[in-house]
C-alpha positions as CSV (number, residue, x, y, z in Angstrom):
1,X,-12.8,-13.8,4.2
2,X,-15.0,-11.6,2.0
3,X,-18.5,-12.8,1.2
4,X,-19.7,-13.4,-2.3
5,X,-21.7,-10.2,-2.2
6,X,-18.8,-8.0,-1.3
7,X,-17.1,-5.9,-3.9
8,X,-13.6,-7.1,-4.9
9,X,-10.7,-4.7,-5.3
10,X,-7.8,-4.8,-7.8
11,X,-4.1,-4.8,-6.9
12,X,-0.7,-4.5,-8.5
13,X,2.1,-6.7,-7.2
14,X,5.7,-5.5,-7.8
15,X,8.8,-7.6,-7.4
16,X,11.6,-5.5,-5.9
17,X,15.1,-6.3,-7.3
18,X,15.6,-5.3,-10.9
19,X,12.0,-4.4,-11.2
20,X,11.6,-1.5,-8.7
21,X,15.3,-1.0,-8.1
22,X,18.2,-1.8,-10.5
23,X,20.2,-4.0,-8.2
24,X,19.8,-6.6,-5.4
25,X,18.5,-4.8,-2.3
26,X,20.1,-7.3,0.1
27,X,23.5,-7.4,-1.6
28,X,23.5,-3.6,-2.0
29,X,23.5,-3.4,1.8
30,X,26.7,-5.5,2.2
31,X,28.9,-2.4,2.5
32,X,26.8,-0.7,5.2
33,X,26.7,-4.0,7.1
34,X,30.5,-4.2,6.8
35,X,30.9,-0.6,8.1
36,X,28.6,-1.6,11.0
37,X,30.9,-4.6,11.8
38,X,28.2,-7.1,10.9
39,X,30.2,-8.7,8.0
40,X,33.8,-9.4,7.3
41,X,35.9,-8.1,4.4
42,X,35.8,-11.5,2.7
43,X,32.0,-11.6,3.0
44,X,31.9,-8.1,1.5
45,X,33.9,-9.2,-1.5
46,X,31.7,-12.3,-2.0
47,X,28.7,-10.0,-1.9
48,X,30.2,-7.7,-4.6
49,X,30.9,-10.7,-6.8
50,X,27.4,-12.1,-6.3
51,X,26.0,-8.7,-7.3
52,X,27.9,-8.7,-10.6
53,X,26.7,-12.2,-11.4
54,X,23.2,-11.3,-10.5
55,X,23.2,-8.2,-12.8
56,X,24.8,-10.1,-15.7
57,X,22.9,-13.4,-15.5
58,X,19.8,-12.7,-13.5
59,X,18.3,-15.1,-10.9
60,X,17.9,-18.8,-11.3
61,X,17.1,-21.4,-8.6
62,X,20.7,-22.3,-7.9
63,X,21.9,-18.7,-7.6
64,X,18.9,-17.8,-5.4
65,X,19.4,-20.8,-3.1
66,X,23.1,-20.0,-2.9
67,X,22.3,-16.3,-2.0
68,X,19.8,-17.5,0.6
69,X,22.3,-19.8,2.2
70,X,25.0,-17.1,2.3
71,X,22.6,-14.6,3.9
72,X,21.3,-17.1,6.5
73,X,24.9,-18.0,7.5
74,X,26.0,-14.4,7.5
75,X,23.1,-13.1,9.6
76,X,23.1,-15.8,12.3
77,X,23.4,-14.2,15.7
78,X,22.8,-10.6,14.4
79,X,20.5,-8.4,16.5
80,X,17.3,-7.5,14.6
81,X,17.4,-4.0,15.9
82,X,20.9,-3.5,14.5
83,X,19.9,-4.7,11.1
84,X,16.8,-2.4,11.1
85,X,19.0,0.6,12.0
86,X,21.6,-0.1,9.3
87,X,18.9,-0.5,6.7
88,X,17.2,2.8,7.8
89,X,20.4,4.8,7.6
90,X,21.5,3.2,4.3
91,X,18.2,3.7,2.4
92,X,19.0,7.2,1.0
93,X,22.6,6.7,0.1
94,X,22.6,3.0,-1.0
95,X,19.2,2.2,-2.4
96,X,17.7,5.6,-3.2
97,X,19.8,6.3,-6.4
98,X,18.8,2.9,-7.9
99,X,15.0,3.3,-7.9
100,X,13.6,3.1,-11.4
101,X,11.5,6.2,-12.3
102,X,9.3,4.0,-14.6
103,X,8.5,1.8,-11.6
104,X,7.6,4.8,-9.4
105,X,5.4,6.1,-12.2
106,X,3.6,2.8,-12.5
107,X,3.1,2.6,-8.8
108,X,1.7,6.1,-8.7
109,X,-0.6,5.3,-11.7
110,X,-2.0,2.1,-10.1
111,X,-2.7,4.0,-6.8
112,X,-4.4,6.8,-8.7
113,X,-6.7,4.3,-10.3
114,X,-7.6,2.9,-6.9
115,X,-5.6,-0.3,-6.9
116,X,-3.8,-1.7,-3.9
117,X,0.0,-1.8,-4.4
118,X,2.2,-4.6,-2.9
119,X,5.9,-5.0,-2.9
120,X,6.6,-8.8,-3.1
121,X,10.2,-9.9,-2.7
122,X,12.4,-12.8,-1.7
123,X,14.5,-10.2,0.2
124,X,14.2,-10.1,4.0
125,X,11.2,-8.2,5.4
126,X,13.6,-5.9,7.4
127,X,15.0,-4.7,4.1
128,X,11.7,-4.6,2.0
129,X,9.3,-3.0,4.4
130,X,11.3,0.3,5.1
131,X,12.1,0.6,1.4
132,X,8.4,0.1,0.5
133,X,7.3,2.6,3.0
134,X,9.8,5.1,1.7
135,X,8.1,5.0,-1.7
136,X,4.6,5.2,-0.1
137,X,3.7,1.5,-0.2
138,X,2.4,-0.1,3.0
139,X,1.6,-3.6,1.8
140,X,4.6,-6.0,1.8
141,X,5.1,-9.7,1.3
142,X,8.7,-10.8,1.9
143,X,10.9,-13.4,3.4
144,X,10.8,-13.7,7.2
145,X,13.7,-14.9,9.2
146,X,13.4,-16.8,12.4
147,X,14.2,-14.6,15.4
148,X,14.7,-15.7,19.0
149,X,15.5,-13.3,21.9
150,X,15.9,-10.5,19.3
151,X,18.6,-12.3,17.3
152,X,18.5,-14.2,14.0
153,X,18.8,-18.0,14.3
154,X,20.0,-18.6,10.8
155,X,16.7,-20.3,9.8
156,X,13.7,-19.0,7.9
157,X,10.0,-18.8,8.9
158,X,8.9,-18.1,5.4
159,X,10.9,-18.0,2.1
160,X,9.1,-15.7,-0.3
161,X,10.2,-17.4,-3.5
162,X,8.6,-19.1,-6.5
163,X,5.5,-21.1,-5.6
164,X,5.6,-19.8,-2.0
165,X,5.5,-16.2,-3.2
166,X,2.5,-17.0,-5.4
167,X,0.7,-18.8,-2.6
168,X,1.3,-15.9,-0.2
169,X,-0.3,-13.6,-2.7
170,X,-3.2,-16.0,-3.2
171,X,-3.8,-16.1,0.6
172,X,-3.7,-12.3,0.9
173,X,-6.1,-12.0,-2.0
174,X,-8.6,-14.4,-0.4
175,X,-8.3,-12.7,3.0
176,X,-8.7,-9.1,1.6
177,X,-11.0,-9.5,-1.3
178,X,-8.6,-8.9,-4.1
179,X,-9.7,-9.9,-7.6
180,X,-6.5,-11.5,-9.0
181,X,-8.0,-11.9,-12.5
182,X,-8.2,-8.1,-12.7
183,X,-4.9,-7.5,-11.0
184,X,-1.4,-6.9,-12.2
185,X,2.0,-8.4,-11.5
186,X,5.5,-7.1,-12.4
187,X,8.8,-9.1,-12.4
188,X,12.1,-9.5,-14.1
189,X,12.8,-13.2,-13.4
190,X,11.6,-16.6,-14.6
191,X,11.5,-17.6,-11.0
192,X,8.4,-15.4,-10.6
193,X,6.5,-17.3,-13.3
194,X,4.0,-18.6,-10.6
195,X,3.3,-15.0,-9.5
196,X,2.8,-13.8,-13.1
197,X,0.5,-16.7,-14.0
198,X,-1.6,-15.9,-10.9
199,X,-2.9,-12.6,-12.2
200,X,-4.9,-11.6,-15.2
201,X,-2.4,-8.9,-16.2
202,X,1.2,-10.1,-16.0
203,X,4.0,-7.6,-17.0
204,X,7.6,-8.6,-17.4
205,X,10.2,-5.9,-16.6
206,X,13.8,-6.1,-17.8
207,X,13.2,-9.8,-18.2
208,X,15.9,-12.5,-18.2
209,X,16.2,-14.5,-21.4
210,X,13.9,-17.3,-20.3
211,X,11.2,-15.0,-19.0
212,X,11.4,-12.9,-22.2
213,X,10.9,-16.0,-24.3
214,X,7.9,-17.1,-22.1
215,X,6.3,-13.6,-22.3
216,X,6.6,-13.6,-26.1
217,X,4.9,-17.0,-26.3
218,X,2.1,-15.9,-23.9
219,X,1.6,-12.4,-25.4
220,X,2.5,-10.8,-22.0
221,X,3.5,-7.2,-21.9
222,X,7.2,-6.5,-21.8
223,X,8.7,-3.3,-20.3
224,X,12.2,-2.1,-20.1
225,X,12.9,0.2,-17.1
226,X,16.2,2.1,-17.7
227,X,16.0,5.4,-15.7
228,X,17.2,5.2,-12.0
229,X,16.2,8.3,-10.1
230,X,17.0,9.7,-6.6
231,X,13.8,9.2,-4.6
232,X,14.3,12.5,-2.6
233,X,13.7,14.3,-5.9
234,X,10.3,12.6,-6.1
235,X,9.1,12.5,-2.5
236,X,6.4,15.3,-2.9
237,X,4.8,13.2,-5.7
238,X,4.8,10.0,-3.7
239,X,3.1,11.3,-0.5
240,X,-0.2,9.5,0.2
241,X,-3.1,11.4,-1.3
242,X,-6.5,12.0,0.1
243,X,-9.5,10.1,-1.5
244,X,-10.5,13.3,-3.3
245,X,-7.1,13.7,-4.7
246,X,-7.0,10.1,-5.9
247,X,-10.4,10.6,-7.6
248,X,-9.2,13.7,-9.3
249,X,-6.0,12.0,-10.4
250,X,-8.0,9.1,-11.9
251,X,-10.2,11.5,-13.8
252,X,-7.2,13.4,-15.2
253,X,-5.5,10.2,-16.2
254,X,-8.6,9.0,-18.1
255,X,-8.9,12.4,-19.8
256,X,-5.2,12.3,-20.9
257,X,-5.6,8.8,-22.3
258,X,-8.8,9.7,-24.1
259,X,-7.1,12.8,-25.6
260,X,-4.1,10.7,-26.8
261,X,-6.5,8.1,-28.4
262,X,-8.5,10.8,-30.2
263,X,-5.4,12.5,-31.4
264,X,-4.1,9.2,-32.7
265,X,-7.4,8.6,-34.6
266,X,-7.2,12.1,-36.1
267,X,-3.7,11.6,-37.3
268,X,-4.5,8.3,-38.9
269,X,-7.4,9.8,-40.8
270,X,-5.1,12.4,-42.4
271,X,-3.5,11.5,-45.8
272,X,0.1,10.2,-45.5
């Protein structure tokens, strides 16, 4: 617990599905799980249908609870090591093409400005952590399944959803000296309202109808991410930089923003 005299740091908390990537990370892995013999053909088809519903209608509490129950039933008895291996092999071919360039740019900007970056997701930690590491993010808050003797029991230790997600962020902030009032949060779903309300700078991304309405009422920033990009084309840009490189990046960012502002003032001073 930081003392009152310690300096606080800022952070940026990113939801994963439809915020950093354009689809559900867990459902996207249904086909690799099928090829590995972990799911049946009927389960694969149900996953594809759920993906279409998710993309068209977004996430509400009933759909999220249904998806959670399906995943728990499906994964009961799986070996954790098998799941981790399937996820590792599938990252480049299944998830990589669906990463939003705008999200990667925002993550890079926050890091250049010295902020901690977190991926916070209701998806299982075994899916979220390797994906986060692939884009250069070490801090993860995600759903944790109960595991005994190396196998999933079909129960959860922690469900990273709604109020539980916000409470997990609050605990991390208290433990690690993060100033939530000066921090940022990004999400697409109304189910993340508690997380967005927790920070001083909420940003809604590709919002569902209810979240867009709330953002307009609250005056929150609204962003539309529309450009998926293959991560391997961006890997050199996403490698962890030295402190000196981060400082230089922050100075350059500030200089560019100042130049754009001055140019805008100059253009407005000219006659129409």
